[in-house]
matplotlib code that plots the C-alpha trace (Angstrom):
import matplotlib.pyplot as plt

x = [4.5, 3.3, 2.9, 6.7, 8.0, 5.8, 7.2, 10.6, 9.7, 9.6, 12.9, 14.4, 12.8, 14.4, 17.7, 17.2, 16.2, 19.3, 21.7, 20.4, 20.4, 23.7, 25.1, 23.4, 24.8, 28.3, 28.2, 28.0, 31.0, 29.1, 28.8, 31.6, 32.7, 29.2, 29.1, 32.5, 31.3, 27.9, 30.0, 31.9, 29.0, 26.9, 27.9, 26.7, 23.5, 22.8, 23.7, 21.3, 18.5, 18.8, 19.0, 16.0, 14.2, 15.1, 14.1, 10.9, 9.9, 10.6, 8.7, 5.5, 5.7, 6.9, 5.3, 2.4, 1.7, 1.4, 1.9, 4.5, 3.4, 5.8, 6.8, 7.4, 9.9, 11.7, 12.1, 13.7, 15.8, 17.3, 17.3, 18.7, 21.9, 22.3, 22.5, 25.2, 27.3, 27.4, 28.0, 31.2, 32.2, 31.9, 34.0, 36.6, 36.4, 36.0, 33.9, 34.5, 31.1, 29.1, 28.5, 27.1, 24.8, 23.6, 22.8, 20.7, 19.0, 18.2, 16.6, 14.8, 13.4, 12.0, 10.1, 9.0, 7.6, 5.7, 4.2, 3.2, 1.5, -0.3, -1.5, -3.4, -4.1, -4.8, -5.5, -1.8, -0.9, 0.7, -0.1, 3.3, 1.6, -0.5, -4.2, -3.3, -1.3, -2.0, 0.2, -2.8, -3.3, -2.8, -2.1, -2.1, -1.9, -0.7, -1.1, -3.1, 0.0, 2.5, 2.2, 4.9, 6.2, 6.3, 8.3, 10.7, 11.0, 11.8, 14.6, 16.0, 15.9, 17.5, 20.4, 20.9, 20.8, 23.3, 25.7, 25.3, 24.8, 28.2, 30.1, 28.2, 29.8, 33.0, 33.3, 32.2, 34.7, 37.6, 36.8, 36.8, 40.2, 41.9]
y = [4.5, 3.6, 0.1, 0.1, 1.4, -1.1, -4.0, -2.6, -3.5, -6.9, -6.8, -5.2, -7.8, -10.5, -8.8, -8.8, -12.5, -13.2, -11.5, -12.9, -16.5, -16.2, -14.8, -17.7, -20.3, -18.5, -18.7, -22.4, -22.4, -22.6, -20.1, -18.0, -16.8, -15.6, -14.0, -12.2, -11.1, -9.6, -7.9, -6.2, -5.0, -4.0, -0.2, 0.0, -1.9, 0.3, 3.5, 2.1, 1.5, 4.8, 6.8, 5.0, 5.7, 9.4, 9.6, 7.9, 10.3, 13.2, 11.7, 11.2, 14.7, 16.7, 15.1, 12.9, 16.0, 13.8, 16.3, 14.9, 15.2, 15.8, 12.2, 11.8, 14.7, 13.1, 9.9, 12.1, 13.6, 10.2, 8.7, 11.5, 12.0, 8.3, 8.4, 11.4, 9.7, 6.4, 8.0, 9.8, 6.5, 4.7, 7.4, 7.5, 3.6, 3.9, 1.7, 3.7, 5.6, 2.4, 3.2, 6.6, 5.1, 2.3, 5.1, 7.0, 3.9, 2.7, 6.1, 6.3, 2.6, 3.7, 6.7, 4.5, 1.9, 4.7, 6.2, 2.9, 2.1, 5.4, 4.8, 1.6, 2.8, 6.5, 6.6, 6.3, 9.4, 11.7, 15.2, 15.3, 16.0, 19.2, 19.2, 20.4, 17.2, 14.5, 11.4, 9.3, 10.1, 7.0, 7.9, 4.3, 0.9, -1.3, -5.3, -4.5, -3.2, -1.4, 2.4, 5.2, 4.5, 0.8, 1.8, 4.0, 1.2, -1.4, 1.1, 1.5, -2.1, -3.3, -0.7, -1.7, -5.6, -5.3, -3.3, -5.6, -9.0, -9.8, -8.1, -10.8, -13.5, -12.0, -11.5, -15.2, -16.5, -14.4, -15.6, -19.3, -18.8, -17.3]
z = [-26.6, -23.3, -24.6, -25.7, -22.4, -20.7, -22.7, -21.8, -18.2, -19.1, -21.0, -17.4, -15.5, -17.7, -17.2, -13.3, -13.5, -15.6, -13.5, -10.1, -11.7, -12.7, -9.7, -7.7, -10.0, -9.9, -6.1, -6.5, -8.9, -12.1, -14.8, -13.6, -17.1, -17.7, -14.4, -15.0, -18.5, -17.2, -14.6, -17.3, -19.1, -15.9, -16.1, -19.8, -19.3, -16.1, -18.3, -21.0, -18.6, -16.7, -19.8, -21.3, -18.0, -18.2, -21.9, -21.1, -18.5, -20.6, -23.2, -21.2, -19.7, -22.6, -25.6, -24.1, -21.7, -18.6, -15.7, -13.3, -9.6, -6.9, -6.3, -9.9, -9.8, -6.8, -8.7, -11.6, -9.2, -8.5, -12.0, -14.0, -12.1, -12.6, -16.4, -16.2, -13.5, -15.5, -18.9, -17.3, -15.8, -19.1, -20.8, -18.3, -17.6, -14.0, -11.7, -8.4, -9.1, -8.2, -4.5, -5.6, -8.2, -5.9, -3.2, -5.9, -7.1, -3.6, -2.6, -6.0, -5.3, -2.0, -3.5, -6.5, -4.1, -2.0, -5.2, -6.7, -3.4, -3.2, -6.9, -5.7, -2.2, -2.4, 1.3, 1.9, 0.6, 3.2, 1.8, -0.2, -3.3, -4.5, -5.3, -8.5, -9.5, -7.2, -6.8, -6.9, -10.7, -12.7, -16.3, -17.6, -16.3, -18.8, -18.5, -15.4, -13.1, -15.4, -14.5, -14.5, -10.8, -11.5, -14.5, -12.4, -9.9, -12.5, -13.8, -10.3, -9.3, -12.8, -12.3, -8.7, -10.0, -12.7, -10.5, -7.4, -8.5, -10.2, -7.1, -4.8, -7.0, -7.2, -3.3, -2.9, -5.4, -4.0, -0.4, -1.5, -3.5, -0.5]

ax = plt.figure().add_subplot(projection="3d")
ax.plot(x, y, z, "-o")
ax.set_aspect("equal")
plt.show()
């Protein structure tokens, strides 16, 4: 399963590249329809990514028995509500939750970056984790770089991207048309 979730990191990376490429092209007046279409499905994609991240973290802790460290728990604290908030937003067809989701994704990203760095450079740890479950534990590293904090970071960045990139295009195009 760790290979499957590691491969999903590349899928998410592809989504991020697609969204930013289309956003940049749309700012130049190209791919406007595609940008609008991607913007319309952004909430759904963000929901799928956050839910996959949530289910993946539950799989690794509850089935694979990787005991989450304190930083892992903090990342979960930010990822799990994103899934719930986006599910409610999709059901109610509301986009006004985006600022809250972006805040959670941004804060979760900061923790993920720190955790990823601590995995590579254990001397950076600031006593935030316990000795029983150190944050420096690397359960696996697929393809030489994909680990659990990197997966979480990819999830947060993808959620952020699919919600922000189309908005940047929309704001630019509205300014030009006015």
